[in-house]
C-alpha positions in Angstrom: 29.7 17.2 43.4 27.2 14.9 42.0 27.3 15.5 38.0 24.3 14.9 35.5 24.9 12.0 33.8 22.5 13.0 31.0 24.8 15.7 29.3 27.9 13.0 29.5 29.5 12.8 25.7 29.0 9.4 26.1 25.2 9.5 27.1 24.2 9.6 23.8 20.8 7.7 24.4 19.8 10.2 27.5 21.2 13.4 25.2 18.9 12.0 22.3 15.7 11.1 24.8 16.3 14.8 26.4 16.7 17.1 23.5 14.2 19.4 23.4 13.3 22.5 21.5 13.8 22.8 17.5 16.7 20.4 17.2 14.6 17.5 19.0 12.1 18.1 16.3 14.7 18.3 13.7 16.2 15.2 14.3 12.6 13.3 14.6 11.6 14.5 11.5 15.3 13.5 9.6 14.6 9.8 11.4 11.3 9.7 10.0 12.7 10.5 6.5 15.3 8.3 6.3 12.8 5.3 7.6 11.2 5.7 4.2 14.8 3.9 3.0 13.2 0.9 4.4 10.7 1.1 1.6 10.5 -0.1 -2.3 12.7 0.4 -4.0 15.2 0.6 -1.4 14.6 -1.8 1.1 17.0 -0.7 3.5 15.2 -2.8 6.7 18.1 -2.1 9.3 17.6 1.6 9.1 14.4 0.7 11.8 16.7 0.2 14.5 18.1 4.2 14.3 15.3 5.5 13.3 12.8 3.8 15.7 15.5 4.1 18.5 15.2 7.9 18.1 11.4 8.2 18.4 11.3 5.8 21.3 13.7 7.8 23.1 12.4 10.9 22.4 9.1 9.5 23.8 10.7 8.2 26.8 11.5 11.5 27.6 8.3 13.4 27.1 6.4 10.7 28.9 7.8 12.1 31.9 7.2 16.1 31.4 4.7 17.5 32.5 2.4 17.3 29.3 3.0 14.1 27.9 0.2 13.7 25.6 0.9 16.8 24.0 4.4 15.8 23.7 4.0 12.8 22.7 1.5 13.5 19.9 4.0 16.3 18.5 6.8 13.7 18.7 5.0 10.8 16.9 3.6 13.9 14.0 7.2 15.5 13.2 8.5 11.5 12.9 5.5 10.6 10.8 5.8 13.9 8.7 9.4 13.1 7.9 8.3 9.4 6.8 5.5 10.1 4.6 7.0 13.5 2.8 10.0 11.4 2.1 7.8 8.3 1.1 5.3 9.8 -0.8 7.5 12.8 -2.8 5.9 11.4 -6.3 2.6 12.4 -5.4 3.3 15.3 -6.9 4.4 14.2 -9.8 0.6 13.6 -10.6 -0.2 16.9 -10.3 2.3 18.1 -12.5 1.2 15.6 -15.1 -2.3 17.4 -15.1 -0.6 20.4 -16.5 1.6 23.2 -15.5 -1.2 25.2 -14.2 -1.8 22.4 -11.1 2.0 22.5 -10.3 1.0 25.3 -7.9 -0.8 23.0 -6.0 2.4 20.6 -4.7 3.5 22.7 -2.1 -0.3 22.8 -0.5 -1.2 18.9 -1.6 2.2 17.4 -0.4 2.4 18.7 3.4 -1.3 18.6 3.6 -1.3 14.5 2.5 1.7 14.0 4.8 0.0 15.4 7.4 -2.9 13.6 7.3 -0.8 10.6 7.9 1.2 12.0 10.0 -1.3 12.5 12.0 -2.1 9.0 13.3 1.5 8.7 14.1 0.9 11.6 16.4 -2.1 9.7 17.8 0.1 6.7 18.5 2.8 8.9 20.3 0.7 10.6 22.2 -1.4 7.1 23.4 2.3 5.8 24.2 3.6 8.4 26.3 0.7 8.4 28.2 0.4 4.6 29.1 3.7 2.8 28.4 5.0 1.4 31.7 8.5 1.7 33.4 10.1 -1.5 32.1 12.5 -2.6 29.2 9.1 -4.7 28.0 7.3 -1.2 27.2 8.8 -1.7 23.7 5.4 -4.1 23.7 3.0 -1.7 23.8 5.1 0.7 21.5 4.8 -1.5 19.1 1.2 -2.4 19.5 0.1 1.2 19.7 1.7 2.5 16.6 0.4 -0.8 14.5 -2.8 -0.7 15.8 -3.1 3.2 14.5 -1.3 1.8 11.3 -4.6 -0.4 11.1 -6.8 2.4 11.9 -5.2 4.7 8.8 -6.0 1.5 7.0 -9.8 1.9 7.6 -10.7 5.7 8.7 -12.3 7.8 6.2 -12.0 5.3 3.4 -8.1 4.6 4.7 -4.8 5.0 2.8 -2.7 1.9 4.0 0.2 3.3 2.0 4.0 2.2 3.4 2.8 0.5 6.4 6.1 -1.2 8.3 5.3 -4.6 6.4 6.3 -3.1 3.1 9.7 -2.8 4.5 10.4 -6.9 3.6 10.4 -7.6 -0.3 7.2 -9.2 -1.9 7.5 -12.7 -2.1 10.7 -13.0 0.1 10.7 -15.3 3.0 9.9 -12.9 5.5 6.8 -11.6 3.8 5.4 -14.9 4.0 4.5 -14.3 7.4 1.2 -12.4 5.7 -0.1 -15.2 4.4 -0.8 -15.8 8.7 -1.1 -12.3 10.2 -1.8 -10.0 6.9 0.5 -6.7 6.8 -0.8 -5.3 9.8 0.1 -8.4 11.8 3.6 -8.5 10.1 4.0 -4.5 10.5 3.3 -5.4 14.4 6.4 -7.6 14.4 8.5 -5.3 12.3 8.2 -2.5 14.3 8.8 -4.7 17.7 12.0 -6.2 16.1 13.4 -3.3 15.2 12.2 -0.7 18.1 13.7 -3.7 20.7 17.1 -2.9 20.5 16.6 0.8 21.6 16.0 -0.8 25.3 19.3 -2.3 25.5 21.3 0.9 24.8 22.0 1.8 28.2 25.5 2.4 30.2 25.2 -0.5 32.3 23.9 -3.6 30.4 21.6 -5.5 32.6 20.7 -9.3 31.2 16.9 -8.5 31.4 17.2 -5.3 29.4 18.7 -7.4 26.7 15.8 -9.7 26.5 13.6 -7.8 24.2 16.1 -6.9 21.7 17.2 -11.3 21.7 13.4 -11.9 21.5 13.3 -9.8 18.3 16.4 -11.0 16.8 14.9 -14.8 17.4 11.4 -13.7 16.0 12.7 -12.4 12.9 15.2 -15.7 12.4 11.8 -17.8 13.0 10.1 -15.4 10.1 12.9 -16.1 8.1 13.2 -19.8 8.3 9.0 -20.4 8.4 8.5 -18.1 5.1 11.8 -20.4 3.7 10.2 -23.7 4.5 6.6 -21.7 2.6 8.4 -20.6 -0.1 10.7 -24.4 -0.9 7.6 -26.7 0.0 4.9 -25.1 -1.9 4.1 -26.0 -5.9 2.2 -23.6 -8.2 1.3 -25.4 -11.2 -0.7 -23.2 -14.4 -4.2 -23.1 -15.2 -4.8 -25.1 -18.3 -6.1 -23.7 -21.6 -5.7 -20.2 -20.6 -2.7 -17.2 -22.1 -3.2 -13.8 -21.4 -1.3 -10.8 -23.6 -0.5 -7.9 -21.8 0.0 -5.1 -24.3 2.4 -3.2 -22.4 2.6 0.5 -23.3 5.3 3.1 -22.2 2.7 6.0 -23.9 3.2 8.9 -21.6 0.1 11.4 -19.6 1.5 14.2 -22.1 1.3 12.2 -25.2 -2.1 10.2 -24.2 -3.9 13.9 -23.2 -2.1 15.7 -26.0 -3.4 16.8 -29.6 -4.0 13.3 -31.4 -3.8 11.3 -28.0 -6.4 9.2 -28.6 -5.5 8.1 -32.4 -2.0 7.5 -30.7 -3.0 5.4 -27.8 -5.2 3.5 -30.2 -2.8 2.4 -32.6 -0.3 1.8 -30.4 -2.7 -0.7 -28.2 -4.0 -2.3 -31.3 -0.2 -3.0 -32.5 0.7 -4.6 -29.3 -2.7 -6.6 -29.3 -2.0 -7.4 -32.9 1.7 -8.6 -32.4 2.5 -12.3 -33.7 1.2 -15.2 -32.1 -2.5 -13.8 -31.3 -4.3 -16.8 -32.5 -2.9 -19.1 -29.4 -4.1 -16.0 -26.5 -7.3 -16.6 -25.0 -7.5 -13.0 -23.4 -5.6 -9.2 -24.2 -5.3 -7.5 -21.1 -4.9 -3.3 -21.4 -4.2 -1.2 -18.5 -6.3 1.3 -16.5 -7.7 3.9 -19.0 -5.6 2.5 -22.0 -7.6 5.0 -24.3 -8.3 8.9 -23.4 -12.2 8.2 -24.7 -15.1 6.6 -23.9 -14.2 3.1 -25.6 -17.6 1.5 -25.5 -19.1 4.2 -27.1 -16.2 4.5 -30.0 -17.6 3.2 -33.3 -13.9 3.5 -34.7 -11.9 1.5 -31.8 -15.1 -1.0 -31.9 -14.3 -1.5 -35.3 -11.0 -2.3 -35.0 -11.2 -4.5 -32.6 -13.6 -6.6 -33.6 -11.8 -7.2 -36.8 -8.6 -8.0 -34.7 -10.6 -10.0 -32.4 -13.4 -11.3 -34.2 -13.9 -14.9 -33.0 -10.8 -14.4 -31.5 -9.5 -13.5 -27.6 -11.4 -11.7 -25.7 -10.8 -8.0 -24.0 -10.4 -7.4 -20.7 -9.8 -3.5 -20.3 -9.5 -0.8 -18.2 -11.9 2.2 -19.6 -13.9 5.4 -19.4 -17.1 5.3 -19.4 -19.9 7.2 -18.6 -23.8 6.6 -18.0 -26.8 8.2 -17.1 -27.9 8.7 -12.8 -31.3 10.0 -13.2 -30.9 13.6 -14.8 -27.2 13.8 -14.5 -24.5 12.3 -16.6 -21.8 10.4 -14.3 -18.5 9.2 -14.6 -17.0 6.3 -14.0 -13.7 4.2 -13.9 -14.2 0.8 -15.1 -13.2 -2.5 -16.4 -15.0 -3.9 -19.4 -14.3 -7.9 -20.5 -15.9 -8.2 -24.3 -15.8 -10.5 -27.1 -16.4 -10.6 -30.8 -18.4 -13.4 -32.3 -19.7 -13.3 -36.0 -19.3 -9.3 -35.8 -21.4 -8.9 -32.5 -19.7 -7.3 -29.6 -20.6 -9.2 -26.2 -20.0 -7.0 -23.0 -19.2 -10.2 -20.5 -18.3 -8.0 -17.2 -18.4 -4.6 -16.5 -17.2 -3.2 -12.9 -16.6 0.7 -11.7 -14.1 1.2 -9.4 -15.6 1.1 -6.1 -12.9 2.7 -3.9 -11.2 6.4 -6.1 -8.0 8.1 -5.6 -8.3 11.5 -3.1 -7.6 14.6 -5.2 -7.0 12.4 -8.1 -10.5 10.9 -9.1 -12.6 12.5 -6.2 -12.1 16.1 -5.1 -12.6 16.4 -1.2 -13.3 19.8 -0.4 -14.0 20.6 -4.0 -15.3 23.7 -3.1 -12.7 25.2 -1.1 -10.6 24.2 -4.6 -13.1 26.0 -6.3 -13.0 29.0 -4.2 -8.8 29.1 -4.5 -9.2 29.0 -8.5 -9.0 25.7 -9.5 -12.3 25.2 -10.9 -11.3 22.6 -13.3 -9.4 20.6 -11.1 -12.4 20.5 -8.6 -14.9 19.7 -11.5 -12.9 16.4 -12.7 -14.5 13.3 -10.3 -15.9 10.1 -11.1 -18.3 8.4 -9.5 -17.4 5.1 -7.0 -19.1 1.8 -7.9 -21.8 0.1 -5.8 -19.5 -2.9 -4.5 -16.7 -5.0 -5.5 -17.3 -8.1 -7.3 -16.1 -11.3 -8.6 -16.5 -11.8 -12.8 -17.5 -14.9 -14.4 -15.8 -14.3 -18.1 -15.8 -17.0 -20.5 -12.6 -18.9 -20.5 -10.8 -18.2 -17.4 -11.6 -18.6 -13.7 -13.5 -16.6 -11.6 -11.5 -12.7 -11.1 -11.8 -10.1 -9.1 -10.9 -6.6 -10.8 -8.1 -4.4 -8.6 -8.3 -1.2 -10.7 -5.2 0.9 -9.2 -5.1 1.6 -5.7 -7.7 -0.4 -4.8 -4.6 -3.4 -4.4 -3.4 -1.8 -1.6 -6.6 -2.4 0.7 -6.3 -5.7 2.2 -9.7 -5.6 3.6 -11.2 -4.8 0.3 -10.6 -8.1 -1.5 -12.2 -9.8 1.3 -15.7 -7.7 0.6 -17.1 -10.4 -1.6 -18.4 -13.4 -0.6 -17.4 -15.8 -3.4 -13.3 -16.2 -3.4 -12.1 -15.3 -6.9 -9.2 -17.6 -8.2 -7.5 -14.2 -9.9 -6.7 -10.6 -8.8 -6.5 -8.7 -12.4 -4.8 -5.4 -11.1 -5.0 -2.9 -13.7 -3.1 0.6 -13.0 -1.8 3.9 -14.7 1.1 4.8 -13.3 2.2 7.3 -15.9 1.0 9.7 -13.8 4.2 9.4 -11.1 7.4 9.5 -13.6 10.4 7.7 -13.0 9.7 7.6 -9.2 9.5 5.1 -6.1 5.8 5.4 -6.5 5.1 2.9 -9.2 7.5 0.5 -7.2 5.8 1.0 -4.0 2.6 0.1 -5.7 3.8 -2.9 -7.2 5.2 -4.3 -3.9 1.9 -3.5 -2.1 -0.1 -5.4 -4.7 2.1 -8.4 -4.7 1.5 -8.9 -0.9 -2.3 -9.5 -1.8 -1.3 -12.8 -3.6 0.5 -13.5 -0.4 -2.0 -12.7 1.9 -5.0 -14.7 0.5 -2.9 -17.4 -1.6 -4.2 -16.3 -4.9 -2.7 -15.1 -8.2 -2.7 -11.4 -9.6 -1.9 -10.5 -13.0 -0.8 -6.9 -13.6 -1.5 -4.3 -16.6 0.0 -1.2 -15.5 0.8 1.9 -18.0 4.1 3.3 -17.9 4.6 0.9 -14.3 5.4 -2.6 -13.9 3.2 -5.5 -15.3 3.6 -8.9 -15.3 2.4 -12.2 -13.3 2.4 -12.7 -9.5 1.8 -15.7 -8.3 0.4 -17.3 -5.0 3.6 -16.6 -2.7 3.6 -12.9 -3.8 6.7 -13.9 -6.3 7.2 -12.4 -9.9 7.7 -14.7 -12.9 7.3 -12.2 -15.1 8.1 -8.8 -14.4 7.5 -6.4 -17.2 9.7 -2.6 -16.4 7.9 0.8 -17.1 10.1 1.4 -19.7 9.9 -1.5 -21.9 6.9 -1.7 -25.1 5.6 -4.8 -26.5 3.1 -7.9 -26.0 3.8 -10.4 -23.1 2.0 -13.9 -23.5 1.9 -15.1 -20.1 0.2 -18.3 -18.4 -2.4 -18.0 -14.9 -0.8 -19.8 -12.1 -3.3 -21.5 -9.9 -4.9 -20.4 -6.4 -3.4 -21.8 -3.5 -6.0 -23.1 -0.6 -7.4 -20.6 1.3 -4.6 -19.1 3.9 -5.1 -18.4 7.3 -5.5 -14.8 6.4 -7.9 -15.4 3.8 -10.2 -17.6 6.6 -9.9 -15.3 9.5 -8.6 -11.7 8.2 -7.0 -9.3 10.9 -8.4 -11.6 13.9 -5.2 -12.8 14.8 -3.3 -9.6 14.3 -6.7 -7.8 16.9 -5.7 -10.8 19.3 -2.0 -10.0 19.8 -2.8 -6.5 20.0 -5.6 -6.6 22.4 -3.5 -9.1 24.4 -1.0 -6.5 24.9 -3.3 -3.7 25.2 -4.8 -6.4 28.2 -1.2 -7.1 30.2 -1.0 -3.2 30.2 -4.4 -2.6 31.8 -3.6 -5.6 34.4 -0.2 -4.1 35.3 -1.8 -0.5 36.0 -4.2 -2.5 38.2 -1.7 -3.8 40.1 0.6 -0.9 40.1 -2.8 0.7 41.7 -3.7 -1.9 44.1 0.0 -1.8 45.5 -0.1 2.3 45.9 -3.4 1.5 48.0 -1.8 -1.3 50.1 1.2 1.0 50.9 -0.7 3.9 52.1 -3.2 1.8 54.3 
């Protein structure tokens, strides 16, 4: 009697591959949720091997079924739902911090947010189930398709490239240095490839050819560690002479800032930090995004106190709320301003309005629908985006590119200006998200911009992580969210443009297109062979 080997107890790979119904979907969801442990603050990168193996085996099962496209999409989507719900749960705190009346939106907004991101994983699953080849090197197709849809996730509908697989690797470490060549999308492709490769070797009879992808993945990982270590050891980063920043880091909460008397409280707190001893040795004072819950450039009391403290002294670079007239209406901007006071007169050296606004935070998609279900106040509070990214020329400091809040998570955003900056200023308000993994993930992603560009980054984040990031992604100065104080720091010098700064995603797209071209050629050879055998 012939036994169906799929259901023998030892054949766990086949059992997982053919597990159908709700049990299989629950397993995929849990595998996706577990993969979130690979992100900050945990960086448990081996979990990818387990999670991606479950996903690959499931996709290998459905691609042999009667409806591979539908099965592949559902499989990838369910895995993605687990991954993004577990990895972005902290988004719910932003609704809660807006007020208890908005907490009712959390059960709606979180699954919807995760579903939008998971749809890209579903797309990759459908494509793999339809086009993957029947060889052990199908893992190349798997990694290429999922990396390509991650690239699309970072660009389509303004994009949201949060928790890309590349961010598995702590910024500033050896493997993260590959981003200076390949960017985070290229490193995401290699990460998926290395961690999915062992899945094709998990069979009862270990044929040598089935071990090749796993051995190649291990060799690739060793190369990345070795090459990145050499870059870290062989690069010296001096400081820019004559520049000394004071980061005013407050741990004031959103409830305090926006409660009764919040404007006075925030102003007093930031002025006290600015006026700490040693101000005469500082060239620029840095405040975070939306430091004060007022229109600072219109507030006489604030400007008067700043003028008294900074007259003929350091300049202030701060995140502000700004309103302006556009035709017959008033528009509101989340902005950065650089101001100085000379002989009692205010000079505005730079003004930048944030371009990339946070969906459901600063701009409200489907505002009419949200108003219709009773949240008119939530739908009404919206900023207007600025026209473009800029490189600001501020006296006394090299050219700087502002990255307000989540503008720092977009690799293509800092490349959108024709002029190369010599430092990034990432100002943020992470107080919205409490003591969760959100601010930690934001920090890691911001640090990758320095690795990609070879440009240092200075960070000022309210109840987030502030400090200095050198052009290799390391943090010689890090201030944790619960600290409060005035931290005087120097500015590292930028490196020469990295290959990624020169060529962008060209290397990544070349790798992906090479895999796709190989897949097409294999399909054409298979078709030709079939036609020949029929003659």
